[in-house]
Structure formats: structure tokens, C-alpha cells
BAKOLFI-850217 format. One record per residue (C-alpha): chain; x, y, z. Coordinates in steps of 0.1 Angstrom, whole numbers, plus 5000, padded with zeros to 4 digits. Layout:
! residues N
<site mol="A" X="X" Y="Y" Z="Z"/>
...
***
This chain:
! residues 107
<site mol="A" X="2137" Y="5469" Z="9335"/>
<site mol="A" X="2117" Y="5475" Z="9366"/>
<site mol="A" X="2078" Y="5480" Z="9356"/>
<site mol="A" X="2075" Y="5515" Z="9371"/>
<site mol="A" X="2104" Y="5526" Z="9349"/>
<site mol="A" X="2088" Y="5517" Z="9316"/>
<site mol="A" X="2081" Y="5549" Z="9295"/>
<site mol="A" X="2043" Y="5557" Z="9293"/>
<site mol="A" X="2045" Y="5553" Z="9255"/>
<site mol="A" X="2057" Y="5519" Z="9257"/>
<site mol="A" X="2031" Y="5508" Z="9281"/>
<site mol="A" X="2004" Y="5522" Z="9257"/>
<site mol="A" X="2014" Y="5499" Z="9229"/>
<site mol="A" X="1990" Y="5470" Z="9221"/>
<site mol="A" X="2006" Y="5437" Z="9217"/>
<site mol="A" X="2005" Y="5439" Z="9176"/>
<site mol="A" X="2020" Y="5472" Z="9179"/>
<site mol="A" X="2048" Y="5460" Z="9201"/>
<site mol="A" X="2053" Y="5429" Z="9177"/>
<site mol="A" X="2054" Y="5452" Z="9147"/>
<site mol="A" X="2080" Y="5475" Z="9165"/>
<site mol="A" X="2101" Y="5445" Z="9172"/>
<site mol="A" X="2100" Y="5432" Z="9139"/>
<site mol="A" X="2109" Y="5468" Z="9125"/>
<site mol="A" X="2140" Y="5471" Z="9149"/>
<site mol="A" X="2150" Y="5434" Z="9140"/>
<site mol="A" X="2150" Y="5443" Z="9103"/>
<site mol="A" X="2172" Y="5472" Z="9110"/>
<site mol="A" X="2144" Y="5496" Z="9104"/>
<site mol="A" X="2139" Y="5484" Z="9067"/>
<site mol="A" X="2103" Y="5489" Z="9056"/>
<site mol="A" X="2110" Y="5467" Z="9025"/>
<site mol="A" X="2120" Y="5438" Z="9049"/>
<site mol="A" X="2090" Y="5444" Z="9071"/>
<site mol="A" X="2067" Y="5442" Z="9042"/>
<site mol="A" X="2082" Y="5409" Z="9031"/>
<site mol="A" X="2079" Y="5396" Z="9064"/>
<site mol="A" X="2042" Y="5405" Z="9068"/>
<site mol="A" X="2036" Y="5397" Z="9030"/>
<site mol="A" X="2021" Y="5432" Z="9025"/>
<site mol="A" X="2032" Y="5461" Z="9003"/>
<site mol="A" X="2056" Y="5489" Z="9014"/>
<site mol="A" X="2026" Y="5516" Z="9015"/>
<site mol="A" X="2007" Y="5492" Z="9038"/>
<site mol="A" X="2038" Y="5490" Z="9062"/>
<site mol="A" X="2044" Y="5529" Z="9060"/>
<site mol="A" X="2010" Y="5535" Z="9069"/>
<site mol="A" X="2013" Y="5510" Z="9098"/>
<site mol="A" X="2043" Y="5528" Z="9110"/>
<site mol="A" X="2030" Y="5563" Z="9108"/>
<site mol="A" X="1999" Y="5551" Z="9128"/>
<site mol="A" X="2023" Y="5536" Z="9154"/>
<site mol="A" X="2042" Y="5568" Z="9156"/>
<site mol="A" X="2009" Y="5589" Z="9160"/>
<site mol="A" X="2001" Y="5564" Z="9189"/>
<site mol="A" X="2035" Y="5570" Z="9205"/>
<site mol="A" X="2032" Y="5607" Z="9203"/>
<site mol="A" X="1997" Y="5605" Z="9218"/>
<site mol="A" X="2010" Y="5583" Z="9248"/>
<site mol="A" X="2040" Y="5605" Z="9252"/>
<site mol="A" X="2019" Y="5634" Z="9261"/>
<site mol="A" X="2017" Y="5635" Z="9300"/>
<site mol="A" X="2000" Y="5667" Z="9302"/>
<site mol="A" X="1969" Y="5658" Z="9283"/>
<site mol="A" X="1939" Y="5644" Z="9302"/>
<site mol="A" X="1931" Y="5606" Z="9297"/>
<site mol="A" X="1899" Y="5609" Z="9280"/>
<site mol="A" X="1909" Y="5632" Z="9250"/>
<site mol="A" X="1940" Y="5609" Z="9246"/>
<site mol="A" X="1916" Y="5579" Z="9244"/>
<site mol="A" X="1895" Y="5595" Z="9219"/>
<site mol="A" X="1924" Y="5605" Z="9198"/>
<site mol="A" X="1937" Y="5570" Z="9201"/>
<site mol="A" X="1905" Y="5557" Z="9187"/>
<site mol="A" X="1907" Y="5585" Z="9158"/>
<site mol="A" X="1942" Y="5571" Z="9149"/>
<site mol="A" X="1930" Y="5536" Z="9148"/>
<site mol="A" X="1902" Y="5544" Z="9125"/>
<site mol="A" X="1874" Y="5533" Z="9151"/>
<site mol="A" X="1862" Y="5568" Z="9152"/>
<site mol="A" X="1864" Y="5595" Z="9124"/>
<site mol="A" X="1883" Y="5625" Z="9130"/>
<site mol="A" X="1855" Y="5652" Z="9130"/>
<site mol="A" X="1836" Y="5629" Z="9154"/>
<site mol="A" X="1866" Y="5627" Z="9177"/>
<site mol="A" X="1870" Y="5666" Z="9177"/>
<site mol="A" X="1835" Y="5671" Z="9185"/>
<site mol="A" X="1837" Y="5647" Z="9212"/>
<site mol="A" X="1868" Y="5662" Z="9228"/>
<site mol="A" X="1855" Y="5697" Z="9223"/>
<site mol="A" X="1824" Y="5687" Z="9243"/>
<site mol="A" X="1844" Y="5672" Z="9271"/>
<site mol="A" X="1866" Y="5704" Z="9273"/>
<site mol="A" X="1835" Y="5726" Z="9274"/>
<site mol="A" X="1821" Y="5705" Z="9302"/>
<site mol="A" X="1854" Y="5703" Z="9321"/>
<site mol="A" X="1856" Y="5741" Z="9320"/>
<site mol="A" X="1821" Y="5745" Z="9332"/>
<site mol="A" X="1827" Y="5721" Z="9361"/>
<site mol="A" X="1859" Y="5739" Z="9371"/>
<site mol="A" X="1839" Y="5774" Z="9368"/>
<site mol="A" X="1811" Y="5759" Z="9389"/>
<site mol="A" X="1837" Y="5744" Z="9415"/>
<site mol="A" X="1853" Y="5780" Z="9417"/>
<site mol="A" X="1821" Y="5797" Z="9421"/>
<site mol="A" X="1814" Y="5775" Z="9450"/>
<site mol="A" X="1844" Y="5785" Z="9471"/>
***
């Protein structure tokens, strides 16, 4: 596959996410098999899959600005709590709107 034809959601995966996805596919989508492979419980694997699904959905949204997508990714990873992520994104959008209004007013 040519590099420029790789879907954006695939490019957004971290190496460990890609390894998990590979294990999931090779085990025919059996979460029980993946849990055995990783030596963890079924709910742990389910949670990991749910987070991976969220990451893919976030990376698949092309219309979203990169910064809000980045902040949402941090929230999905648990590196920023959801309320803080919402505050940061809202502040970013306010400043973006103000900058756009200022730019239009200058014309």
C-alpha cells in the first residue's frame, strides 16, 4: 500500500494500538482469545477495544481541527480528564471565533 493512501485513522494509531488490533484480527475478533494472549481479564480487553474504537472515530473525522482532536485523544487515553478537555476545547473555539471575527473586521 502506498503511504499516501493509508487512511488517516490508521496513521493516528500508536504502535501498541496497531499491535492490539493485529492480535484482535488474528484471533478472529475473539476478545476471550485476546485476553488469554495478553494475560488480562475480558473486561480489560473490552475497555481497551472501546478506547481504540474512540481513537479511530476521532482520527476519522477530517473536518475537525487538529488541536481539538488532539485534546480529545488525550482524554480518551486518560491523560486529561473529560471536563478539562471540554474546557480547553471550548476556550480554543472561542479564541478561534474571535480571531476570525477580528480578521473579517480588518477586511
